Phi, psi and omega in degrees: 000333183282343181283334185295315176299326180292321179295317179298320180296319180295318179297320180295320180292323179295317180295321179296320179294322179295317178297321180296318179295320180295318179296322179294318180298314180297321180295319179293320178297319179295322180293319179295317179296320180296320181294321180290320181290342181290334183251338184285136177197146178274347181252165181271145182282330182053043180260177181253130178285117183295336182283321184250342183074012180265153181284128181258124175283314179191169173252150178206166173268118182303337178277344176229072191290344183282342181267120183253149178230146182262005177219153176288161179162192180270141181293133175284353183261323183222166181276077182199163176276148176294148185251133179284148173246117186270152181294325182276005176261009181082019180283346180270218185270009184279357176095193186239133177273129181248134179301134180303324177297321177295319179299320180290320181296323181276354179068038181289132180234140185250158176218158182256133175292129184229153176253131185220152174274114182234158174271095185300135181192198181203164179263145180208180176240153180216165181231135177281138178222163175296146174279097185294338181290343181246013179283143179252139182251133175258114182234169174240145179257001184229167174272129182198192182227143177278108179265347173203131180248114181280322178281139186263326185200160175297161180066018176276133177290143183214145180266161178296130181087354179289141181291142177253313181204153174255127186247127175263124183239097181297329184291349181278345187291314185297310180296329179288318177296321177298318180296316180295324179293318178297321181291319179290333180279359177071031179293159182289169186294332181293322178289320177297319178295323177296321179293321177297319179298323178296319180294320178297321179295335178268015176067026172282123184300153178298329178296323179291321178295318179296320178294326178296318177295323186280319186257337182074018179240136178285146179240131178242006179240145176220138179262124177270124185246163180285128180281350185206154173283131181173223184230140173284088181291337175220142172218107193254010182230165175225169179304133177083357183286145175274140179239154182242161178302136180084356181285137178275117180275321183203163179226126182250122179251130179283160180246354183291335175223136181232161173265141170248117179261113184263131178270109182267126176303146185301325183292341180255009185300322183283345183266355183267132181226151173301144182100347179292141183285150180226131175239113185247143176227153178255136184299335179290335179208082184294348179283341180272123180247137178239121189246155178186186179230141180299125182269323181202154176258121181284138182286148175099142175258134178294130180285341181268312183262351183053050178232156173255139184260134174241144186238140176213164182258133180245130177285123183233043182299329180280356178058037179275337183254150176227153179301143180099348179294138176268126186244146170269127191238136171245115180262123182250166180283168178289333179212154182298150177231156180272128182227148175266122189237145171227158175301139183299329181288347179279347184266124176259115181254120182262351185107322178257336181206168176238136186231141173234136177273117184257139175264115181286174182296330180274007178090356180280152179257138185216130177284139181229129174287134181229159172251121185256157178249225182273159175279141176235091185067236179267010180242162181234138178284135175251114182279321183209143175122337181231167177227160183299133176097348179292155179256130181236158176279120183267336178203156183146123188286358179277354187305127183230138186266015179232125181295326179295315178295322179301318183286330183272331185269314187295322177299325179291322176295320181296317180290324184286329183260344181297318180287323180292330178293334180280348179289155178299136182291342183275005183260089182291142178068029181300147181292153179292159181300137179253139180239148183230149176196180181234143180198171179265132180286119180263324185203143179231125176233178179292337184260328187207173175231134180258127181241146162261095193252168178280170181302153175239090186301327182297333178257359183074023181268143167267185177295134182200172175246122181204166183259145178236138183288146175267143179294335178206160184293333181260013180286150178051060184290340183273356183275126182235154174301140181100343179283155169257128188226147170262124186226158177236149182209165176219162180275134178233181181294334182259009181130217181255127187250128177289136175246340181202136175222119182231121177296143179238001180202168179280155178292140181267000000 
């Protein structure tokens, strides 16, 4: 019975301790949240620093430069004080100043935005085809038989007047024999003329009738010849085949003029008009140019290639082109237009936007969003974002499409190379710039040492806590946590490397 009061007392004490711990945790979390919200802000304070009298745009943590604060205080990200960004240091929209030595080392090259009168156009592909408007068709008007075929196969070249096929027409024999009988019988001219009219109605050529009068012999064969020099684009008969009236025996396509069918991208379909100039080249000989003007726009968009077809006539008197050739086509406007141009290499395209790095009048560099148009040779049209005469960066591997990244990366590059630029140029393999400061040792491992150090003005760092790499696992064996040490470091490929660590006080 005496154990029950003891158990109740123990349970009561445990519950009180749990409630006390929970209240303390909630209170500390509220205090931390309040402290962070006291300094966080998306806008700039534009206040005056009482220590320097300079205008402050905002405060930030140099290790997290994208987050801005409108009041000084401790960084919520690292164990350090927030650093002010002054208006006269280029922290606003005026861009970033780059050391001239860095610009030379990076090979930065500038270009001027210019306005020029250009023949606005675009590149496309086209295919050569026969000019169907000038194709000749070889047909028969009578029933007959092919007793000899001179042409052997389609796509055979043929000259004007060359025989294609010999046609035997049995139905021509009777009217010709009747005409000869009337003529031998001394019939009057009216009967002879009627007989001639009958032969013409049966599609007997006038030349055959004239030969009948001259020789007195009936003809049942006729040779069909090519009406034009060109290619047999179609050959629809074989030896011994029967033909019917109106049947197409062959088709002759000329080569002196060809059609060029240009595939217009769907997005440009509304901008293409008849009369636009076309300059076409063949990949086999790019020095040869074939020019023309779009004659008509064919209706309909191809469902497979999503292109609109435009057709024009190309002069091929030299017979250098043949149907089926794939051509590179430059389609130009009917008249020149004024365009704002920059070198194409100056435009950084991220997929969502296009950026150009502009050099301001004070020499600072600033990224500017632009809207680009079509390419004109090695230049690109700028529709919006730039003006004539501005200076842009045309080349340089430092180009970055984010202003925040530009502000956080370039100052470190400037500081790191500014001192190296001051070194004698004749010193090959000179050591990287070394920086020194003092701090308290927080942690020592085989790979690095963590310091809570004082500001490093040469790098634009404020006071912070961060780790520095050791040159070797057994380096600086006398350094212990809690000591205050003066240390030197330099930038390496793997981060910041310690070069010297000297204790300056006793461990606390």
